C-alpha positions as a LaTeX table, in Angstrom:
\begin{tabular}{lrrr}
\hline
Residue & $x$ (\AA) & $y$ (\AA) & $z$ (\AA) \\
\hline
Unk1 & 114.41 & 111.67 & 123.22 \\
Unk2 & 113.51 & 112.26 & 119.63 \\
Unk3 & 110.15 & 113.73 & 118.74 \\
Unk4 & 107.30 & 111.67 & 117.57 \\
Unk5 & 107.72 & 110.33 & 114.01 \\
Unk6 & 105.27 & 109.86 & 111.16 \\
Unk7 & 103.98 & 106.33 & 110.61 \\
Unk8 & 105.85 & 106.06 & 107.25 \\
Unk9 & 109.23 & 106.80 & 108.95 \\
Unk10 & 109.75 & 104.21 & 111.67 \\
Unk11 & 113.47 & 104.39 & 111.28 \\
Unk12 & 113.63 & 107.20 & 113.87 \\
Unk13 & 111.04 & 105.58 & 116.22 \\
Unk14 & 111.93 & 104.89 & 119.80 \\
Unk15 & 110.83 & 101.36 & 120.65 \\
Unk16 & 109.99 & 100.46 & 124.20 \\
Unk17 & 108.99 & 97.25 & 125.92 \\
Unk18 & 107.64 & 96.66 & 129.46 \\
Unk19 & 110.07 & 96.72 & 132.34 \\
Unk20 & 108.72 & 93.32 & 133.38 \\
Unk21 & 109.34 & 91.75 & 130.06 \\
Unk22 & 111.20 & 88.38 & 129.97 \\
Unk23 & 114.70 & 88.96 & 128.72 \\
Unk24 & 115.51 & 85.25 & 128.66 \\
Unk25 & 112.91 & 84.26 & 126.15 \\
Unk26 & 112.76 & 87.66 & 124.31 \\
Unk27 & 109.02 & 87.07 & 123.99 \\
Unk28 & 107.77 & 90.62 & 124.07 \\
Unk29 & 106.01 & 93.26 & 122.00 \\
Unk30 & 107.57 & 96.67 & 121.65 \\
Unk31 & 105.63 & 99.93 & 121.21 \\
Unk32 & 106.63 & 103.20 & 119.66 \\
Unk33 & 104.62 & 106.43 & 119.95 \\
Unk34 & 103.99 & 108.16 & 116.66 \\
Unk35 & 102.52 & 111.38 & 115.59 \\
Unk36 & 99.44 & 109.58 & 114.35 \\
Unk37 & 99.21 & 106.95 & 117.07 \\
Unk38 & 101.20 & 103.87 & 118.11 \\
Unk39 & 103.18 & 101.21 & 116.30 \\
Unk40 & 103.65 & 97.65 & 117.73 \\
Unk41 & 106.17 & 95.08 & 116.73 \\
Unk42 & 107.43 & 91.62 & 117.89 \\
Unk43 & 110.82 & 92.01 & 119.74 \\
Unk44 & 111.98 & 88.67 & 118.16 \\
Unk45 & 111.62 & 90.26 & 114.68 \\
Unk46 & 112.35 & 93.91 & 114.87 \\
Unk47 & 112.57 & 94.29 & 111.16 \\
Unk48 & 109.35 & 92.30 & 110.62 \\
Unk49 & 105.85 & 93.68 & 110.24 \\
Unk50 & 104.40 & 96.40 & 112.48 \\
Unk51 & 100.82 & 97.01 & 113.58 \\
Unk52 & 99.71 & 100.63 & 113.47 \\
Unk53 & 97.04 & 101.92 & 115.66 \\
Unk54 & 95.29 & 105.37 & 115.84 \\
Unk55 & 95.14 & 107.10 & 119.21 \\
Unk56 & 91.53 & 106.04 & 119.58 \\
Unk57 & 92.21 & 102.46 & 118.82 \\
Unk58 & 95.17 & 102.34 & 121.18 \\
Unk59 & 93.17 & 103.94 & 123.96 \\
Unk60 & 90.31 & 101.52 & 123.43 \\
Unk61 & 92.80 & 98.64 & 123.68 \\
Unk62 & 94.37 & 99.93 & 126.92 \\
Unk63 & 90.88 & 100.46 & 128.47 \\
Unk64 & 89.95 & 96.89 & 127.44 \\
Unk65 & 92.98 & 95.48 & 129.16 \\
Unk66 & 92.43 & 97.51 & 132.25 \\
Unk67 & 88.75 & 96.50 & 132.31 \\
Unk68 & 89.53 & 92.77 & 131.98 \\
Unk69 & 88.26 & 92.38 & 128.52 \\
Unk70 & 91.32 & 90.31 & 127.53 \\
Unk71 & 92.57 & 87.15 & 129.17 \\
Unk72 & 96.19 & 87.87 & 129.70 \\
Unk73 & 97.06 & 84.50 & 131.44 \\
\hline
\end{tabular}
């Protein structure tokens, strides 16, 4: 596995999606760990826009999901 990459160099990023993702519809988000946080992209458009999150923002998002703050249905 390559090391973490800076946010301005996503060409070397290792993108991952959930093991439970739906391969039929390809309706997933992918995440890549960066030196400065996390990048998120739409798996249907891998060359499209990416959202960038600081480590604190990503942790707050994960904690919100775990705590039921978001309706994931």
